[in-house]
N, C-alpha and C positions, 0 to 999 in steps of 0.2 A: 378722592374728593369727599367733601362732606356728603352724608347720605341724603340723597334727594329721592325719597320713596314715592311709590305710586299713591300711597295713602295721603302723603302731603300734597301731591298734585290734585288729587280728587277733592281734598279739602279746599283747595284754591279755586275750585270750580272747573276742573279739567273736563275736556272732551277731546277725544283722540282720533287721529286719522290713520290711513293705511296707504301703502304705495307698492308699485312693482313695475314691471316692464312688459313690453309687448302691446298688442293692439286688440286683445280679446274683449268681449262684452258678455261674460257668462252670467246665467241666472244662478245665484248662490243659494237662494231659498225662496220658497213660495208657500203661502198659507191660505187655506180656504179656497173658495171658488167664486169668481165674479164674472163668469162667462156670460156674454150677451149684454152686460150692463153698458159697455162702451158704445155699442151700436145705437143705443137710445140717446146718447148725449150729443148735443150740438155744440157744447162749450166745455172747455176744461181749464183748470187753473194750475199754473206751474209756478214754482218758487224761483225768484231771482235772489242772488246773494246780496244785492244792494239795489238801491234805486238807480235808474239810468240817469245819464246827464247829457245834455246837448253839448255840442252840435250833433245832430243826427246826419252826419256827413261821412261817407265812406272813407275819405282821406283824412278826416280830422276826428274820427271816433276816439273815444277815450279808451275803451277796452272791449272785452268780449260780450258783456251784456248788451251794449249798444250795437255791436256787430251782429249779434243774433237777430235783433229786430230788423236791422238794415237788410240782411240777407233774405228776410221773409217778405220785405216790401219791394226791394229792387231785384233786378236780375243782372248777372254777369253773362259774358259770352258762354261760359261753361260753369258747371256747379259740381261740388262734391256729391258723391253718393253717400247715403247714410252708412255709418259704421266703417268707412274706409277713406283713404286719400286718393281713391280712383275718382275720375270725373266723368261727367256726361254733358251733352249739349244742353244749353239753357236758352239764352237769347239767340245764339248762333245756330244757323242751319248747317253751317260748315265752317271748320277752322283747321288750318294746316300750317305747320312750320315748314316753309319752302326753302329756307337756308338758315344758317346759324344766326342771322340777324334780321330775318323777315318772317312774319307770321301773317298769313292771309285769312280773312274771315268773310263770311256772308251771313247776314242777319235773317231771321225768320221775318217775313213781311207781316204787317198788320198788328204788331205789338203796340198797344196803346197805353201811354201814360195816363193815369187817372186824373180826374178833375179838369179834363179838357185840354191837357197840354200836348196833345197830338201823338203822332206815331214815333216810335223809337227808330232812329236812323243812324247811319254810319257817322253822321256829324255829331250825334250825341256821344258816340264812343270816342271820337276824337277829342271832344271837349272834356269828357270825364277823365281820360287818361292824361291828356296834356296838362291838365290842372296840376298834376303831380310834379311837373318840372318847371312850372311858371310861378314865381313869387306872387303872393297876394298883395293887397293894398298896404299891408304892414311890412312888405319887403321880404317876408319869410315864406318858405315853402310849406305846404301842408304838413301836418304832423307825421303822416305816413307816406309822404312823397318819396322818401328814400326807397320804398318798395318798387318804384318805377324809375329808379335812377338811371337805368340803362336805356331808357326810352329816348329816341331821337325825335320821332314824330309819328302821328297816325295819318297816313295818306288816305283820303277819301277817294275811292275810285268809282263809286256809284251810290245810289240812294241807300242800298243795303250792303255794300261791299267796301272793304278797305284793307290796308296793309299796315301792320304794326311794325315800324322800322326801328331797329335797335342800334345803339352806338357800338355795343359789344355783345357777344353772346351772353344770354342770361337764362340758364336752365331753370333757375328758381321761380321764374314767372309762372311756370305751369303748376306750381305748388302753393306759392304764397301770394299770388296776385290774381291771375285769370279766374280761378275757381273760388277765390276767397273775397274778403271784404274790399280790399283795395282795387279789385277788378269790377266792382259793381258799377252799373251805368246810371248816371243821373240825367235828368232832362236839362238841356241847356236853357230852354225857355223858363222852366221852373226855377232853376238856380238864379238866373238873372232877375227873376221876379221875387227873390228873397227866400225861397225854400231851402231846407237843409241847414239853416244857420241858427246860431245860438241867440242872436239879438233880434230875432223875429218870432212871431207866434209859430208854435211847432207845426211844421208842415213837411212831410216826406212824400215826394211824388215818385211813384215807381210803376213798373209793369209786372211786378211779382204777384205771388199767390195771395198775399194779404195787404190790407191797408192799415196804417196806424190810425185807429179810430179815436183813441183817447189816451191821454197821459195825465194822471193826477200825481204830482210829485209826492214821493214817499207813501203812496197808496197803491196805485196799480197802473199798468199799461194794458190797453186792449187792442188786440189785432182782430180785424174782421175780414172774412174772405172777400177777395176782389172778384166781382162777377165778370169782369172783362179779361181775366187772366187766361192766356192761351197755353194751357198745360194741364197736367193732372190736377184734379180737384183736391184741395187740401183735406186732411182728415176731419177737421172740425170747422164749423162755421165761425166760431169765435174762440180765441185763446186769450185768457187773462193771465198776465204776469204780475205776480205779487212780490214786492221786495220783502224778504225776511232775512235779517242779518243773523239772528240767533238760531243755532241749530236745534235747540230744544223747542223753541217756538214753532219752527218748521215741522218738527216731529208731531207736536200736539195738533197743529193744523191739519196734518196728514191724517192723523187718527180720526179727526172730526169730519173728514172728507171735504175740508175747505181747500185742500191741495190734493191733486192727483199725481203729482210728480215733484220730488224734492231731493236734493243732496242731503245725505245724513252722515253723522260721524260713525266710522266703522265700529267703534266700541259699542254702539247701540244696535248693531245689526240683529243680534239674537232677539232682542225685545221687539224691535219693529217688525221682524219677520213673522211674529206670532199674530199680528193684526190680520183678521180675516180678509181675504181678497187682496193680499199684498204679495208683491214679488220684489226681490232685492237684486240689483245688478251691480256688478263690480267691473270697473274699467281701469286697466293700468294706464298710467299717465306718462306723458312726455314733457310735463312742465318741470320747473326747477326752482328749488328753494335754497337760499344761501344767506350767510352773513357777509355783508359788504363793509369794507373799511375805507373811509375817505382818505386818500393818499396825500391830499393837499392840506390836511389839518394836522398840525403838530400835536403830539409827537409821532403821529402815524406817517409822517413824511419819511421816517427812518424805517427801512425795510426790516431791520431786526425787531422793531416793536411789533410790526404786523406778523412776522414769523412767530414771535412769542405768543401772541394771542391765538394764532392758529394751533400752536402746539399745546396750549393750555386747555383747549376745548376737546372734549371726548364726544365726537359726533355720534358714535354708537349709543352712548348713554343718553344723549339728547333724543335720539330716535326712540329708544326704549321707553323713556318717560313721557315725552310729548306726543308720540304717535302710537303708544301702546305696543311698541316693538314690532309693528306689523308692516312698516314701510321698508323699502330697500334704501340703502345708503347711496348717495350720489358722490361721484369723485370728480366730475366735470360737468359742464352745462348741457352737453348733448347726450340725450338718453340712449340706452341700449336699443338697438333695432333701427336707429336712424343712420343715415350717411354721416360719416365723421365721428362716430362713437369711438372714444379713446379708451379701449379696453385695458390698456397698460398704464392708465393714470395712476399716480402715486397713491398708495394706501398708507397714510401716515397714522401712527399710533400716538396717543396722548403722552406727553413727556413734560411734566411740570418743572422738573429740575432744569431741563434745557431751556424752558421758557423763562425761568427766573434768571438764568445765566445770560440770555440774550438781552433781557431788560437791563441787567447790570452793565453789560458791554455798551449799551446805548445810553447809559447814564440816566436811566429812568427809574424812579422809585416812587411809591405811593401814588401810582397812576389811578385817577378817577375818570371814568368815561361814561358815555350814555349810549344805550341801544334803543333805537327808534323802531317800533314794531306795530303792526296792525292788531286791533283788539279781537283777534280770533283765538279761541281757547287753546288750540294746539300751539300757536305761536307764543302765546303768553306762557304756556308751560315750558316751552323751549327756553324762553328768556329766563325763567326761574332757575332752570338747570345750569344754563351758561353763566348766570350770575354767581352761582355757588362754585362752579369750576374755576372761573377767573379769580375768585377770591383766594383760592389756594395758591395762585401764582402771584399774589400781592396786588391784584387789580380790583378796584371797587367799580362795580357796574350798576348804574342806575337804569331802570326800565322806563322808557317813555312810550306808554301805550296810547295809541291814537285811533280815533274814528277814521273811517275810510276817506272822507272828504279831505281832512287835514293831512292824513298820512300820505296820500298819493301826490301831494304837492311838497312834501318835506324835503325831497332831494332836488327839486327843480329850481331854476333861476338862482337868485341871490341866496335863498334859504339853504340851498344845497352846500354852500361853502361852509356852513357851520355844522352840518351833519357830521357825526362821528362814526358810530357803528349803526348798521340798519339790517333788519331781517326782512329779506325781500322774497317775493314769489312772482315769477313771470310765467305766462302761458307759453307753450311750445307749439310749433307748427311742423309740417312734414319735412321741411328743408332746413338744414342747420344754419343757413344764412339768416333766418329769422331770429333764432336764439342768440346768435353771436353778434348781430348788428348793434346791440345795445351797448357794447363795450368799446366802441370806436370813439375817437376824440370828438367827433361831430356830435356825439350824444351827451357830452359834458354840459350840464345845465338843463338837460332834459331827463333822460333815463339812465345815464351813466353816473349813478350816485356815488360810485367809488372815485369819480373824477380822475380816472386812470387814463393816461395818455402815452401810448406806445406806437410810434410811427411804423415799426416793423409789423405790429399786429394789424394796423390799418392796411398796410400793403398786402399782407397775406390774405386778409378778408376780401379786399377788392380783387385780387388775382383769382382767388377761388371762385368768386361769383361770376367770372367771365370765362370759365373753362367748362366745356361740355363733357370731358372725360370724367366719369364718376369716380374712378379710383384716384385720379390725381386731385380732384376736388376734396375727397375724403382726407388724403394725405395733408393737404394744405390746411384744412380745418383743424386737424389734429395738431399741426405745428402751431397754429394760432392759439389753441387751448393750452399748449405748453407755456406760451408766454403769459397767459392768464395765470397759470399756476405759479410761475416764477415771481409774479408780483406780490403774492401772499396777501392780496387785497380781497380775495374771495374764499370763503370757507363753505364748501358745498355740503348741503345737508341731505336732501332727498328729491326724488322726482315725483313723489306723492302717488296718490291713487284717487279715483273717483268712485264713490259708492252712492247709489241712488235707491230710494224707495219709490215704488209706483204701483198703481192699481194693476191687478193681474190681467185686465183686459186692454191695457194701454201698450202700444208699440211705439217706443221713442225713436226719434231721429237724432243720433248723437255721433259726432265725429271722433276719431281716435284720441284726440287730446282731451276730450271730456268737456272742456269749456265751451267749445263751439257746437251749437245745436241747430238743427234744421226744423224749425217749428212746423213748417208745412208738411213735413214727413212724419209728424206724430199722427198716429191713427189708432183705431180700435181693432183688436184681434177678432 
């Protein structure tokens, strides 16, 4: 291909990322000493990748920035431990799976919703969970209602006790619902009074360690310790969350101690590590980045055209240029280390001649198309490289770089019908059902931007979700990923990595996917 050098990318304003696999959180570097400084602080400021957006509702949250706030204000029956996908009791005093389709729970008594909304009871659990399977006033289920698709009902057996009854076995509940955002418990009274909604003044009522004290759009979010919380006292009285979209701006704010924790670009690790009192943490990711192709938009309706685009792209070169060569290549959506990892996924090499031949067979020449992507430096650099690679196969690629707000609606609703190619990045969870749910037919118009519809895939996905045998679940999820591969509508790039700069006295609370953070578990060493 035409030479896309690192110098050209740097001239274009490059900033590079890293990735790998596994669930470690090692200290890569540490400079200076800041011992004791954290113990004196009652407030810390953490960087957000973007401003948060309402509704602040567990089942209708947009993404992980909103989810991290919700998990600090609300409680679930159980909660993840920092640094792992193991869980511990939270609002529940006891919880037990008594059969494949029944989970019994008993709440801790005396958990009080703030602002006078009363005690958390089994009725609130029933209301919170059954909302997922009941259409709202618009006739639609909540955005994340599918997480509880196996739910039949929650039977209240006492003030603090109940039974979660399932239509089918659902082992993923213990990883992607009960300890996570979709399992957070809202107050029925507060919800009916207008809390958690986007069309009302911001109000999030919970029983968790923090309260949402302030939100100034595009400026800051403030969490303050909940004095009524019945659990371990959070590490700081106040946490300020500051949206900082530009990695360089975040780095400068960290140098000035305006931020005490921020994600950084891996290419900048050496420089940032020299800042006195700084430590650098690297966390391998289970997220996934790919190029998606809209199979409903001509000429991409022709499998040969999609195959040609896949053959024309050199993923290794994209990684080398856009991520400084430090990320691992992805071959399928499920990352190594997770159930359903497809270790034998095809390792295709670039073949421009074969790409040109496929285009000719499809009767396509002089193809001009558009790649929609987020205005993140690494993604823009990837776009530049892919643009040059496709040109060698006779394809002209225009780059449509968008801000977060417009980008995340580009493939939804009617707008999604006109989408062509898109560079996407989704967060991962501990169970493959979360990663693979986005590619079902039901997600067309929402998050299935490829608009790919394969009934066999949907059937495999549904079957795997209702099986308790781990080996069989893994086999079915691999079979589902084979159908994804056959579609040629997905070109997998990387699982990324998370790299953070933080003050050396700060102990963060981060889950293995990196995106999900437990603000109440941030503390001082």
